[in-house]
C-alpha positions as CSV (number, residue, x, y, z in Angstrom):
1,M,111.9,120.9,118.7
2,F,114.9,119.2,120.3
3,F,112.8,116.8,122.1
4,Y,110.8,115.9,119.0
5,I,114.0,115.1,117.1
6,L,115.2,113.2,120.0
7,L,112.0,111.2,119.9
8,I,112.4,110.4,116.3
9,I,116.0,109.3,116.8
10,I,115.1,107.1,119.6
11,A,112.1,105.6,117.7
12,N,114.4,104.9,114.8
13,I,116.9,103.2,117.2
14,V,114.2,101.1,118.7
15,Q,112.6,100.2,115.4
16,I,115.9,99.2,113.7
17,S,117.6,97.4,116.7
18,F,114.6,95.9,118.5
19,L,111.4,95.7,116.6
20,S,112.9,94.4,113.4
21,H,113.9,91.2,115.0
22,F,110.4,90.0,115.8
23,D,108.2,88.7,113.1
24,L,104.9,90.4,114.5
25,L,106.6,93.6,115.5
26,K,108.7,94.2,112.4
27,N,105.7,95.7,110.7
28,I,105.5,98.6,113.2
29,N,106.8,101.8,111.9
30,L,107.3,104.1,114.8
31,I,108.5,107.0,112.9
32,L,105.4,106.8,110.6
33,I,103.1,106.8,113.7
34,I,105.0,109.9,115.2
35,I,104.6,111.8,111.9
36,I,101.0,111.0,111.5
37,L,100.1,112.1,115.0
38,S,102.3,115.2,115.0
39,T,100.7,116.1,111.5
40,M,97.4,116.5,113.4
41,T,98.9,118.8,116.0
42,D,102.0,120.6,114.7
43,Y,102.2,120.7,111.0
44,S,105.5,122.4,110.5
45,L,107.1,120.1,113.2
46,A,105.7,117.1,111.3
47,L,107.2,118.3,108.1
48,S,110.7,118.8,109.6
49,G,110.3,115.3,111.5
50,S,109.4,113.7,108.1
51,I,112.6,114.9,106.6
52,I,114.7,113.7,109.5
53,G,112.8,110.6,110.1
54,G,112.9,109.8,106.3
55,F,116.6,110.3,106.3
56,L,117.0,107.9,109.2
57,L,114.8,105.3,107.6
58,D,116.7,105.7,104.3
59,L,120.0,104.9,105.9
60,Y,118.9,101.4,106.7
61,S,116.5,100.9,103.8
62,S,117.1,98.8,100.7
63,F,115.2,101.4,98.7
64,W,116.8,104.3,96.7
65,F,118.1,107.0,99.1
66,G,115.5,109.7,99.4
67,S,112.4,107.5,99.0
68,S,111.4,107.4,102.6
69,I,111.9,111.2,102.9
70,I,109.7,111.9,99.9
71,A,107.1,109.3,101.1
72,L,106.9,110.6,104.6
73,F,106.7,114.3,103.4
74,V,103.9,113.8,101.0
75,M,102.0,111.5,103.3
76,A,102.2,114.3,106.0
77,V,100.8,116.8,103.4
78,I,98.0,114.4,102.4
79,V,97.1,113.6,106.1
80,K,97.0,117.2,107.0
81,N,94.7,118.2,104.2
82,I,92.3,115.3,104.7
83,F,92.3,115.8,108.6
84,N,91.6,119.5,108.2
85,S,88.9,119.1,105.6
86,Y,86.9,116.1,107.1
87,F,87.8,115.2,110.7
88,N,87.2,116.5,114.2
89,K,90.5,116.9,116.1
90,Y,89.4,115.3,119.3
91,H,87.4,112.3,118.3
92,L,88.7,108.7,118.9
93,F,87.5,107.5,115.7
94,S,89.3,110.1,113.6
95,Y,92.7,108.7,114.5
96,P,92.4,105.2,113.1
97,V,91.0,106.5,109.9
98,I,93.7,109.0,109.5
99,G,96.2,106.4,110.6
100,F,94.9,104.1,107.8
101,I,95.1,106.8,105.2
102,G,98.5,107.7,106.4
103,I,100.0,104.3,106.4
104,L,98.4,103.3,103.0
105,S,99.6,106.6,101.4
106,Y,103.0,106.1,102.8
107,N,103.4,102.6,101.4
108,L,101.9,103.4,98.0
109,I,104.1,106.5,97.6
110,L,107.2,104.5,98.7
111,A,106.4,101.8,96.0
112,T,105.7,104.3,93.4
113,V,108.9,106.3,94.0
114,N,111.0,103.3,94.0
115,N,109.4,101.8,90.7
116,F,109.9,105.3,89.1
117,F,113.6,105.2,90.1
118,Y,113.9,101.7,88.6
119,W,112.2,102.7,85.3
120,I,114.6,105.7,84.8
121,N,117.5,103.5,85.6
122,L,118.6,105.1,88.9
123,N,117.7,102.0,90.9
124,K,118.5,98.2,90.2
125,F,115.7,97.2,92.6
126,I,112.1,97.0,91.5
127,F,109.4,97.0,94.0
128,I,107.1,94.0,93.2
129,V,103.6,93.9,94.5
130,N,102.6,90.4,95.3
131,K,100.5,88.7,97.8
132,F,103.1,88.9,100.5
133,Y,103.1,92.7,100.0
134,W,99.5,92.9,100.8
135,I,99.7,90.5,103.8
136,N,102.6,92.6,105.2
137,L,100.7,95.9,104.4
138,A,97.5,94.6,106.2
139,E,99.7,93.6,109.3
140,Q,101.4,97.0,109.2
141,I,98.0,98.8,109.1
142,I,96.4,96.9,112.0
143,L,99.4,97.1,114.2
144,N,100.2,100.7,113.6
145,I,96.5,101.7,114.0
146,I,96.4,99.8,117.3
147,L,99.5,101.8,118.4
148,I,97.9,105.0,117.2
149,I,94.8,104.3,119.4
150,L,96.9,103.4,122.3
151,F,99.0,106.6,122.0
152,Y,95.8,108.6,121.7
153,L,94.3,106.9,124.8
154,F,97.5,107.4,126.8
155,A,97.5,111.1,125.8
156,I,94.0,111.5,127.0
157,W,94.7,109.7,130.3
158,M,97.8,111.8,130.9
159,H,95.9,115.0,130.2
160,T,93.3,114.1,132.7
161,K,95.9,113.1,135.3
162,L,97.8,116.4,134.8
163,Q,94.7,118.4,134.8
164,N,93.6,116.8,138.1
165,F,97.0,117.4,139.5
166,F,97.0,121.1,138.8
167,I,93.4,121.4,140.1
168,K,94.6,119.9,143.4
169,L,97.4,122.5,143.6
């Protein structure tokens, strides 16, 4: 649990301080990727990570405070239910589809929550969906799915390397 929280904190620092300064890389959401991947392996850890990661994202967000927490938490519940119902845990093509569902649901929930808070006069910022929103969403989906696939392939590679190492012992 400690290393997972540390991973989320480091991902937030990298995302805020480094990735946000590059045009192409600013659409990468490392915390979202970590939550999606951990939802498929350890659900309770993913739920606690969604609260911590959402809190950290809300600190630097222009949205109403709590929006990222709600969006990450609900996204984790949606991803877990869909993953358990329809997908094989160890199949390469499950991860991009689940990543797509997670990224899309996170963004739609975030927009819905922020517009809800605007309509009940708790927020002065309305989330307007225009052509730039859809372009950024497409970039975010593509980049984050590529990272999900790379993390999956890296995990498989590390698993085989560690397995071979322990066999040789």
